C-alpha positions as CSV (number, residue, x, y, z in Angstrom):
1,M,306.8,-188.2,-53.0
2,T,306.9,-192.0,-53.4
3,V,306.2,-193.9,-56.6
4,L,302.8,-194.8,-55.2
5,D,302.0,-191.1,-54.4
6,R,303.0,-190.1,-57.9
7,I,300.7,-192.8,-59.5
8,V,297.7,-191.8,-57.4
9,T,298.3,-188.1,-58.2
10,D,298.3,-188.9,-61.9
11,V,295.3,-191.1,-61.6
12,K,293.4,-188.2,-60.1
13,I,294.3,-186.0,-63.1
14,A,293.3,-188.8,-65.5
15,L,290.0,-189.2,-63.7
16,E,288.9,-185.6,-64.3
17,R,289.6,-186.1,-68.0
18,Y,287.6,-189.4,-68.1
19,K,284.6,-187.8,-66.3
20,R,284.5,-184.9,-68.9
21,L,284.7,-187.3,-71.8
22,T,282.3,-189.9,-70.5
23,P,279.7,-188.9,-67.9
24,K,278.6,-191.5,-65.4
25,H,275.1,-191.8,-67.0
26,E,276.8,-193.0,-70.2
27,L,278.7,-195.7,-68.3
28,E,275.4,-196.7,-66.6
29,A,273.8,-197.1,-70.0
30,A,276.7,-199.2,-71.2
31,I,276.5,-201.5,-68.2
32,R,272.9,-202.4,-69.1
33,T,274.1,-203.9,-72.3
34,V,277.3,-205.5,-71.2
35,R,277.6,-209.3,-70.9
36,P,276.7,-211.0,-67.6
37,V,279.3,-211.0,-64.8
38,R,281.6,-214.0,-64.6
39,D,282.2,-215.5,-61.2
40,F,285.7,-214.3,-60.1
41,E,285.4,-215.6,-56.6
42,S,284.5,-219.2,-57.6
43,A,287.3,-219.2,-60.2
44,L,289.8,-218.7,-57.3
45,G,288.2,-220.7,-54.6
46,G,288.8,-224.3,-55.8
47,P,291.1,-226.9,-54.1
48,K,293.9,-226.4,-56.6
49,L,296.1,-223.3,-56.7
50,A,294.5,-220.8,-59.0
51,I,296.6,-218.6,-61.3
52,I,295.5,-215.0,-62.2
53,A,297.5,-214.2,-65.3
54,E,298.2,-210.6,-65.9
55,I,298.2,-208.4,-69.0
56,K,300.4,-205.3,-68.6
57,Q,302.7,-203.5,-71.0
58,R,305.2,-202.0,-68.5
59,S,305.8,-201.2,-64.9
60,P,307.4,-198.3,-63.0
61,S,310.1,-200.5,-61.5
62,K,310.9,-202.6,-64.6
63,G,310.0,-200.4,-67.6
64,L,308.7,-201.9,-70.8
65,L,307.9,-205.6,-70.4
66,R,306.6,-206.6,-73.7
67,K,306.8,-205.4,-77.3
68,P,304.8,-206.0,-79.5
69,F,301.9,-206.0,-77.1
70,D,298.9,-207.8,-78.4
71,V,296.0,-207.9,-75.9
72,R,293.8,-210.1,-78.1
73,A,296.5,-212.8,-78.4
74,L,297.5,-212.6,-74.7
75,A,293.8,-213.1,-73.6
76,R,293.4,-216.1,-76.0
77,D,296.7,-217.7,-75.0
78,Y,296.0,-217.3,-71.3
79,T,292.6,-218.8,-71.7
80,A,293.9,-221.8,-73.7
81,A,296.6,-222.4,-71.1
82,G,294.1,-222.6,-68.3
83,A,294.3,-219.3,-66.5
84,N,291.7,-219.3,-63.8
85,A,291.2,-215.5,-64.3
86,I,292.9,-212.7,-66.1
87,S,294.1,-209.4,-64.7
88,V,294.3,-206.4,-67.0
89,L,296.3,-203.3,-66.1
90,T,294.3,-200.2,-67.1
91,E,296.4,-197.4,-65.6
92,E,297.9,-195.4,-68.5
93,D,300.7,-193.2,-67.3
94,H,302.9,-195.7,-65.4
95,F,301.8,-199.1,-66.7
96,G,300.9,-198.4,-70.4
97,G,297.4,-199.7,-69.7
98,S,294.0,-198.7,-71.1
99,L,290.3,-199.5,-70.6
100,S,290.4,-200.6,-74.2
101,H,292.7,-203.4,-73.2
102,L,290.0,-204.5,-70.7
103,A,287.4,-204.5,-73.4
104,L,289.6,-206.5,-75.8
105,A,290.3,-209.1,-73.1
106,A,286.6,-209.4,-72.4
107,A,285.9,-210.0,-76.1
108,H,288.6,-212.7,-76.5
109,S,288.4,-214.7,-73.3
110,N,285.7,-216.4,-71.3
111,R,287.6,-216.1,-68.0
112,P,286.7,-213.7,-65.2
113,L,288.5,-210.4,-65.6
114,L,290.0,-208.3,-62.9
115,R,290.5,-204.6,-63.6
116,K,293.8,-203.8,-62.0
117,D,294.2,-200.1,-61.4
118,F,294.4,-197.5,-58.6
119,V,290.8,-197.2,-57.7
120,I,290.0,-194.1,-55.6
121,D,286.6,-193.0,-56.9
122,P,283.2,-194.7,-57.4
123,Y,283.3,-193.6,-61.1
124,Q,286.1,-196.2,-61.7
125,L,283.8,-199.0,-60.7
126,Y,281.2,-197.9,-63.3
127,Q,284.1,-197.8,-65.8
128,A,285.2,-201.3,-64.9
129,R,281.8,-202.9,-65.3
130,A,281.0,-201.0,-68.5
131,Y,284.3,-202.2,-70.1
132,G,283.7,-205.8,-69.2
133,A,285.4,-206.3,-65.8
134,D,284.1,-209.0,-63.4
135,A,286.2,-207.8,-60.5
136,V,288.2,-204.8,-59.4
137,L,291.4,-204.3,-57.3
138,L,291.0,-202.1,-54.2
139,I,294.3,-201.1,-52.6
140,A,293.9,-200.5,-48.9
141,A,297.0,-198.4,-48.7
142,I,295.5,-195.6,-50.8
143,L,291.9,-195.7,-49.4
144,E,290.5,-194.4,-46.2
145,A,288.4,-197.1,-44.3
146,S,285.1,-195.3,-45.0
147,L,285.8,-195.0,-48.8
148,L,286.9,-198.6,-48.9
149,R,283.6,-199.6,-47.4
150,D,281.6,-197.4,-49.8
151,L,283.5,-198.9,-52.8
152,L,282.9,-202.4,-51.6
153,S,279.1,-201.7,-51.3
154,L,278.9,-200.1,-54.7
155,A,280.9,-203.0,-56.3
156,T,278.3,-205.4,-54.8
157,E,275.5,-203.4,-56.3
158,L,277.2,-203.5,-59.7
159,G,277.9,-207.3,-59.5
160,L,281.6,-206.8,-59.2
161,A,283.8,-208.9,-57.0
162,C,286.7,-207.2,-55.2
163,L,290.2,-208.3,-54.6
164,V,291.2,-206.1,-51.6
165,E,295.0,-205.7,-51.5
166,V,297.2,-204.9,-48.5
167,Y,300.9,-204.7,-47.9
168,D,301.4,-203.5,-44.3
169,P,299.5,-205.6,-41.7
170,V,298.2,-202.4,-40.2
171,E,296.0,-202.0,-43.3
172,L,294.0,-205.0,-42.2
173,D,292.4,-202.7,-39.6
174,K,290.6,-200.8,-42.5
175,I,288.9,-204.0,-43.7
176,D,285.4,-205.2,-42.7
177,F,285.7,-208.9,-43.4
178,D,281.9,-209.2,-43.5
179,Q,282.3,-207.3,-46.8
180,V,285.6,-208.9,-48.1
181,S,285.9,-212.5,-49.3
182,I,289.1,-212.2,-51.4
183,L,292.3,-210.7,-49.8
184,G,295.5,-210.1,-51.7
185,V,298.8,-209.4,-50.2
186,N,301.4,-207.7,-52.3
187,N,304.9,-209.1,-51.9
188,R,306.2,-205.9,-53.5
189,D,306.3,-202.9,-51.2
190,L,304.4,-200.2,-53.2
191,H,306.6,-197.5,-51.8
192,T,310.0,-199.0,-52.5
193,F,309.1,-201.8,-55.0
194,K,311.3,-204.3,-53.2
195,V,309.9,-207.9,-53.2
196,D,309.8,-210.5,-50.5
197,I,307.7,-213.6,-51.3
198,E,307.5,-214.6,-47.6
199,H,305.7,-211.3,-46.9
200,S,302.2,-212.5,-47.9
201,L,302.4,-215.5,-45.7
202,K,303.3,-213.4,-42.7
203,V,300.2,-211.2,-43.3
204,F,297.9,-214.1,-44.0
205,E,298.7,-215.6,-40.6
206,L,296.8,-212.6,-39.2
207,V,293.7,-213.4,-41.2
208,G,290.9,-215.8,-40.2
209,K,289.6,-218.7,-42.3
210,G,286.9,-218.3,-44.9
211,V,288.8,-215.7,-47.0
212,I,290.4,-216.5,-50.4
213,K,294.0,-215.7,-50.1
214,V,295.9,-214.3,-53.1
215,S,299.7,-213.8,-53.1
216,E,300.8,-211.1,-55.6
217,S,304.0,-210.0,-57.2
218,G,307.5,-211.4,-57.6
219,L,306.4,-215.0,-58.3
220,Q,308.0,-217.1,-61.0
221,A,309.4,-220.4,-59.7
222,P,307.1,-223.5,-59.5
223,A,308.7,-224.4,-56.1
224,D,307.6,-221.0,-54.7
225,L,304.0,-221.5,-55.9
226,A,303.9,-225.0,-54.4
227,Y,305.3,-223.7,-51.2
228,L,302.7,-220.9,-51.0
229,H,299.8,-223.3,-51.7
230,R,301.0,-225.8,-49.0
231,R,300.9,-222.8,-46.6
232,G,297.3,-222.0,-47.4
233,V,297.5,-219.6,-50.3
234,D,294.5,-220.2,-52.7
235,A,295.7,-218.1,-55.7
236,V,298.6,-216.2,-57.1
237,L,298.7,-213.2,-59.4
238,I,301.6,-213.3,-61.9
239,G,302.4,-210.7,-64.5
240,E,306.0,-209.9,-65.3
241,T,307.1,-213.5,-65.6
242,F,304.6,-214.1,-68.3
243,M,305.0,-210.8,-70.0
244,R,308.7,-211.4,-70.5
245,A,308.2,-214.9,-71.8
246,D,308.5,-215.5,-75.6
247,D,305.2,-217.4,-75.4
248,P,303.2,-216.3,-72.3
249,G,300.6,-219.0,-72.8
250,A,303.2,-221.7,-72.9
251,A,304.9,-220.2,-69.9
252,L,301.7,-220.3,-67.9
253,L,301.0,-223.9,-68.9
254,S,304.5,-225.0,-68.0
255,L,304.4,-223.2,-64.6
256,R,301.0,-224.8,-63.8
257,E,302.2,-228.3,-64.7
258,K,305.5,-228.0,-62.9
259,T,303.8,-226.7,-59.8
260,A,301.2,-229.5,-59.8
261,T,304.0,-232.1,-60.2
262,I,305.8,-230.6,-57.1
263,L,302.6,-230.6,-55.1
264,T,301.7,-234.2,-56.1
265,S,305.2,-235.5,-55.2
266,H,305.0,-233.7,-51.8
267,T,301.6,-235.3,-51.1
268,N,302.9,-238.8,-52.0
């Protein structure tokens, strides 16, 4: 069993517990009172490289990333530092996440929020919206094409944007690009957790125009970010680099400024 298999197995177990504690009709009631959706797609689709800054306590490959872990402060700091959007890990067993982290981030930032989790059930979309998400991550590797289509349709009904993530190019065959406007490519193999930042570029070459392209994982150097943007990447998702920094907000601001300087010098 791979790491990804174990995570999905544990998510299925956690889902049964969630469904017992909070029936779907309670989530639907909560959705009717939650704040309006923020535009995740527009936040990533501008001419400049967008940065999705991630909040996560730990990872299966690197262990504990940050202690103490203050979601309120992280959300505020990312917002002040100019994050285009914020990703919040909500998977509990392997990433130390929580839906409460999503709610806290929603209360302390005005940026669009991505619920980053291993979504395998429509119930999780209702959870995401009820707790303040504006977008959800859908990982093609763990979804059959029919379920992926159904989740995309339901997300649209709920007002949620979707970042559809692939790793293996063959996973593109599962995607109906009439439904998908934001495509993420993970530079980290979810089976081995090895990272290759060139990987996303190779996959994006197979994708047509009109899709927002997001490179994910293993990114920390301004030169790498500038290189990706020059090659057509619209946004990057960065977590570990910021979580390990003494001041995540300052790290984000510095990375943004240094990347912009490199891009400007290249243009000139």
